[in-house]
Structure formats: C-alpha cells, structure tokens
N, CA, C and O of each residue as an XYZ file, in Angstrom:
376
protein
N      89.025     95.646     81.407
C      90.473     96.086     81.939
C      89.883     98.115     81.404
O      89.272     98.446     80.388
N      90.292     98.851     82.332
C      90.298    100.423     82.345
C      91.303    100.816     82.115
O      92.195     99.992     82.319
N      91.563    101.594     81.820
C      92.603    102.754     81.255
C      92.625    103.890     82.706
O      93.725    104.196     83.166
N      91.568    104.354     83.232
C      91.358    105.013     83.874
C      90.371    104.962     84.929
O      89.381    105.364     84.317
N      89.955    104.713     86.211
C      88.987    104.217     86.732
C      89.412    105.594     88.096
O      90.509    105.712     88.642
N      87.902    106.654     88.404
C      88.235    107.163     89.112
C      86.764    106.597     90.209
O      85.616    106.269     89.912
N      87.397    106.681     91.357
C      86.909    106.176     92.757
C      87.242    107.113     94.220
O      88.272    107.060     94.892
N      86.310    107.767     94.404
C      86.023    108.717     95.967
C      87.142    109.632     95.555
O      88.029    109.450     96.390
N      87.609    110.697     94.511
C      87.930    111.785     94.610
C      89.522    111.111     93.998
O      90.311    111.951     93.565
N      89.907    109.798     93.978
C      91.423    109.261     93.671
C      90.804    108.742     92.170
O      89.604    108.574     91.950
N      91.729    108.563     91.348
C      92.553    107.772     90.101
C      93.192    107.010     90.133
O      94.214    107.093     90.813
N      92.791    105.547     89.176
C      93.684    104.247     89.248
C      94.190    104.329     87.847
O      93.501    105.099     87.179
N      94.884    103.943     87.383
C      95.908    104.620     86.257
C      96.316    103.066     86.030
O      96.734    102.512     87.047
N      96.249    102.147     84.655
C      96.890    101.375     83.733
C      98.262    102.040     83.308
O      98.164    103.158     82.802
N      99.205    101.637     83.411
C     100.137    102.769     82.798
C     101.100    101.463     82.166
O     100.966    100.389     82.753
N     102.037    101.513     81.027
C     102.958    100.543     80.432
C     104.253    101.448     80.905
O     103.841    102.582     81.147
N     105.683    101.344     81.123
C     106.898    102.514     81.108
C     107.774    101.815     80.447
O     108.180    100.656     80.537
N     108.105    103.108     79.455
C     110.081    102.664     78.730
C     110.309    102.978     79.458
O     109.743    103.982     79.890
N     111.204    102.426     80.073
C     112.721    102.929     80.665
C     113.918    103.133     79.676
O     114.121    102.418     78.695
N     114.616    104.106     80.025
C     116.204    104.423     79.136
C     115.445    104.808     77.703
O     115.879    104.374     76.637
N     114.370    105.589     77.774
C     114.093    106.147     76.926
C     114.683    107.848     76.206
O     115.184    108.289     77.241
N     114.826    108.564     75.533
C     116.056    109.493     75.130
C     114.807    110.507     76.020
O     115.323    111.467     76.593
N     113.527    110.411     76.159
C     113.665    111.639     76.953
C     112.090    111.597     77.780
O     111.187    111.179     77.056
N     111.782    111.886     78.844
C     110.552    111.699     79.338
C     109.280    112.003     78.620
O     109.424    112.947     77.844
N     108.055    111.485     78.640
C     106.858    111.829     77.942
C     105.981    110.394     77.863
O     106.142    109.173     77.865
N     104.777    111.583     77.782
C     103.140    110.423     78.158
C     103.178    110.354     75.957
O     103.364    111.285     75.172
N     103.003    109.355     75.767
C     103.062    108.639     74.852
C     101.492    108.260     73.799
O     101.342    108.111     72.586
N     100.770    108.224     74.684
C      99.254    107.634     74.574
C      98.735    106.821     75.399
O      98.830    106.608     76.608
N      97.901    106.203     74.130
C      96.907    104.587     74.804
C      98.436    103.551     73.739
O      99.056    103.705     72.687
N      98.388    102.570     74.871
C      99.148    101.381     73.897
C      98.429    100.109     74.712
O      98.861     99.781     75.817
N      97.501     99.538     74.201
C      96.798     98.837     74.256
C      95.813     98.867     75.141
O      94.901     99.601     74.760
N      95.533     98.112     76.690
C      94.582     98.721     77.902
C      95.376     99.543     78.684
O      94.982     99.824     79.816
N      96.630    100.060     78.191
C      97.539    100.804     79.233
C      97.664    102.344     78.668
O      97.101    102.698     77.632
N      98.409    103.147     79.416
C      98.898    104.238     79.046
C     100.026    103.788     79.023
O     100.418    102.835     79.696
N     100.794    104.552     78.092
C     102.570    104.682     77.848
C     103.290    105.523     78.106
O     103.156    106.577     77.486
N     104.396    105.404     79.169
C     104.845    106.288     79.182
C     106.320    106.439     79.004
O     106.819    105.398     79.433
N     107.276    107.264     78.563
C     108.405    106.964     78.693
C     109.397    107.472     79.725
O     108.989    108.345     80.492
N     110.597    107.057     79.841
C     111.393    107.142     80.911
C     112.606    107.883     80.893
O     112.238    108.338     79.810
N     113.656    108.408     81.064
C     114.898    108.333     80.764
C     115.568    107.480     81.823
O     116.694    107.151     81.448
N     115.314    107.107     82.780
C     115.545    106.284     84.137
C     115.378    104.940     83.895
O     114.386    104.364     83.449
N     116.953    104.284     84.391
C     117.135    103.090     84.185
C     116.121    101.811     84.901
O     115.881    102.004     86.093
N     115.874    101.294     84.652
C     114.956    100.028     85.545
C     115.586     99.094     86.677
O     115.372     97.941     87.052
N     116.427    100.076     87.034
C     117.052     99.238     88.532
C     116.648    100.195     89.873
O     116.025    101.256     89.934
N     117.339     99.269     91.028
C     116.963     99.706     91.612
C     115.775    101.375     92.791
O     115.939    102.256     93.635
N     114.669    100.702     91.874
C     113.387    101.599     91.386
C     113.699    103.416     91.389
O     113.273    104.320     92.109
N     114.801    103.383     90.020
C     114.898    104.122     89.826
C     113.829    104.801     88.842
O     113.606    106.008     88.939
N     113.210    104.055     87.949
C     112.212    104.247     86.959
C     111.269    104.599     87.688
O     110.925    105.731     87.346
N     110.490    104.110     88.759
C     109.512    104.291     89.662
C     109.317    105.574     90.064
O     108.211    106.110     90.012
N     110.416    106.175     90.507
C     110.999    107.419     91.245
C     110.444    108.269     90.375
O     109.668    109.141     90.767
N     110.794    108.109     88.994
C     110.851    108.769     87.960
C     109.618    109.254     87.406
O     109.543    110.410     86.989
N     108.575    108.406     87.367
C     107.680    107.904     87.340
C     106.657    109.069     88.058
O     105.898    109.913     87.583
N     107.012    108.697     89.378
C     106.438    109.709     90.623
C     106.442    111.280     89.974
O     105.562    112.059     89.606
N     107.968    111.310     90.042
C     108.616    112.234     89.620
C     107.699    113.094     88.513
O     107.164    114.197     88.619
N     107.730    112.346     87.653
C     107.401    113.316     86.470
C     105.728    113.360     86.197
O     105.181    114.157     85.435
N     105.241    112.620     86.765
C     103.665    112.468     86.578
C     103.232    113.602     87.287
O     102.502    114.398     86.697
N     103.660    113.876     88.821
C     103.501    114.975     89.804
C     103.853    116.217     88.872
O     102.985    117.068     88.681
N     105.146    116.339     88.271
C     105.089    117.850     87.467
C     104.173    118.095     86.378
O     103.651    119.143     85.996
N     104.078    116.748     85.904
C     103.063    117.204     84.758
C     101.700    117.918     85.623
O     101.212    119.030     85.423
N     101.256    116.829     86.689
C      99.887    117.065     87.320
C      99.745    118.447     88.128
O      98.789    118.943     88.725
N     101.312    118.957     87.875
C     101.426    120.148     89.287
C     100.764    119.404     90.148
O      99.561    119.656     90.074
N     101.004    118.630     90.902
C     100.770    118.224     92.405
C     102.006    117.716     92.940
O     102.994    117.593     92.217
N     102.013    117.348     94.429
C     103.051    116.580     94.964
C     103.402    115.408     94.958
O     102.569    114.682     95.501
N     104.634    114.690     94.426
C     104.786    113.744     94.547
C     104.963    112.337     95.370
O     105.531    111.277     95.106
N     104.105    112.891     96.651
C     103.638    111.900     97.146
C     102.051    111.453     97.133
O     101.410    110.660     97.823
N     101.763    112.184     96.209
C      99.909    112.127     95.624
C     100.219    111.088     94.800
O      99.151    110.773     94.274
N     101.165    110.315     94.359
C     101.482    109.210     93.272
C     101.937    107.666     93.910
O     103.080    107.393     94.276
N     101.302    107.164     93.931
C     101.101    105.941     94.499
C     101.317    104.551     93.749
O     100.272    104.139     93.246
N     102.291    103.832     93.579
C     102.625    102.607     92.258
C     101.814    101.676     93.623
O     102.350    101.632     94.730
N     100.569    101.022     93.359
C      99.804    100.110     93.741
C     100.403     98.471     93.513
O     100.595     97.680     94.436
N     100.687     98.138     91.754
C     101.456     96.892     91.382
C     102.291     97.456     90.340
O     102.252     98.528     89.736
N     103.217     96.239     90.281
C     104.180     96.363     89.274
C     105.255     97.046     89.069
O     105.785     97.468     88.040
N     105.675     97.145     90.823
C     107.156     97.522     91.169
C     108.377     96.812     90.035
O     109.150     97.305     89.215
N     108.176     95.898     90.332
C     109.774     95.368     89.497
C     109.206     94.955     88.007
O     109.879     94.062     87.494
N     108.293     95.344     87.345
C     108.007     95.587     85.549
C     107.294     96.215     85.081
O     106.371     96.622     85.786
N     107.343     96.566     83.836
C     106.987     97.422     83.119
C     105.596     98.167     83.132
O     105.372     99.363     82.941
N     104.647     97.046     83.433
C     103.162     97.222     83.703
C     102.741     97.578     84.899
O     102.883     96.711     85.761
N     102.071     98.991     85.370
C     101.766     99.189     86.514
C     100.128     99.532     86.733
O      99.292     99.611     85.833
N      99.898     99.716     88.207
C      98.962    100.657     88.505
C      99.071    101.512     89.096
O      99.392    101.286     90.263
N      98.932    102.597     88.792
C      99.131    103.602     89.733
C      98.024    104.314     90.443
O      96.971    104.436     89.817
N      98.112    104.897     91.887
C      96.869    105.515     91.670
C      97.155    107.261     91.961
O      98.299    107.693     91.816
N      96.529    107.774     92.190
C      96.559    109.438     92.300
C      95.844    109.955     92.546
O      94.893    110.092     91.776
N      95.885    110.656     93.987
C      95.425    111.150     95.117
C      94.856    112.385     94.803
O      95.774    113.186     94.632
N      93.534    113.020     94.615
C      92.543    113.915     94.811
C      92.481    114.794     93.526
O      92.356    116.013     93.413
N      92.603    113.848     92.625
C      92.866    114.860     90.942
C      91.260    114.109     90.323
O      90.719    113.116     90.809
N      90.802    114.861     89.241
C      89.948    113.957     88.374
C      90.365    113.293     87.382
O      91.439    113.785     87.037
N      90.032    112.264     86.611
C      89.847    111.680     85.527
C      90.376    112.417     84.528
O      91.430    112.197     83.931
N      89.307    113.649     84.302
C      90.160    114.452     83.052
C      91.048    115.573     83.059
O      91.339    116.274     82.091
N      91.591    115.717     84.646
C      92.394    116.076     84.424
C      93.668    115.088     83.843
O      94.439    115.571     83.014
N      93.851    113.666     84.325
C      95.002    113.155     84.123
C      94.895    112.801     82.570
O      95.954    112.688     81.953
N      93.630    112.609     81.868
C      93.356    112.357     80.656
C      94.235    113.683     79.165
O      94.758    113.402     78.087
N      94.043    114.839     79.748
C      94.568    116.112     79.246
C      95.890    115.769     79.020
O      96.397    116.257     78.010
N      96.758    114.857     79.902
C      97.939    114.694     79.561
C      98.626    113.896     78.296
O      99.818    114.035     78.024
N      97.719    113.029     77.539
C      97.401    112.612     76.239
C      96.685    112.925     75.304
O      96.818    112.456     74.173
N      95.896    113.690     75.609
C      95.159    113.990     74.072
C      94.920    115.232     73.399
O      94.375    115.241     72.296
C-alpha cells in the first residue's frame, strides 16, 4: 500500500480521518495512511465535506479538485487531488 501515488498529473492519497477533533490539522503518518483531524462530526457527509474544504484551503486549490474515491462512510479514505504534484501534498505534514 502507498501513502501518496502520483499518476497523470493527479495524486491519490490514503488518509485516516478523526472526526470531532478540537481543531483541523494534518497530524502526520499513521500506519499506512496520513492522519487528519477534523472538527466536523461524522454524520450526513459533514466530515467528508470538511476534509475537502480543509485540504483545498491548505493546498490553495479549488475544493472541486479533491474527490473522495473510497471510504465515504468510514475513517479510512482514498482521495484524489487533481493537478498537483506529490511533493506539494507532502509539504503539509513534513
């Protein structure tokens, strides 16, 4: 399994989301995933939308460039980010 995979101008990232945290933050590597804490609760897609919003703000891109591929109802997710390089995402937690 990979943390971040780059393919044709997009990146695919395995993340573990912790909802209902005290603040939004990228915590670093957690096993084979990048751990991200979010203040949103895990109900009715709120945490998923907060994840997209938080990453878009951190990466300074449009929220539409971030897609949740798998894990819509769980903490472990695979996300796709369109149009950025792997190194740019890695800078969020290094």
